[in-house]
C-alpha angles and dihedrals in degrees: 000000000000125000121240117272143157126226122218113218120283101191111238092007111059136352122237114274096022125120130231114243115223109221101172135347102191105146134098124218124211101241137113140208139023113286089249087069096058091157089057089059097055095093095053127084094223124051137198112237118190137176117247124219090273092053093252117136114251118205138037130262121233119245120225088229087067091064105084099178101034093168090059103038117097116224104167131009143172100283149090125291123306116349093231091175094297110131094195090067088075104087133202104221103154140056094031090319094303100105136064124201118225134193110210128209093254090059100255124124127219138179113227129185105256090225085067092063122092121274099196138144119253090253091055092048093052101031131102097248101094093177087085087078094054093096089059108043095171132074099035112213106188132052090230094058115108 
């Protein structure tokens, strides 16, 4: 369910007072953690930004300069919602449900066999032992991966 909102006019796109209609939201973004845990998000290329009760934005955007291997770092993928360390949110939607499409930080897209994506626990995704990703060298998920 969507919350109530009002749109200001975007000439040629939408008139003032109208609402956007969500048709499909079938993408996953490579981020982790609730916005309350801003420090938890620092190792991920995408971030969750929310508005606090006062209307002030909570969270911090990533900078492209933080992404050292842009051609290897996943930004978006076929999946559901924010990754949040839940491997099952990476979906095989192509090639008889064996392949997942990815958008990388350098702007290129690539199809990768879903079996070549991590099958980790949430603690492994978010932990400090980055060797857990060694079995799956590409795509890279975190900014602190070599």
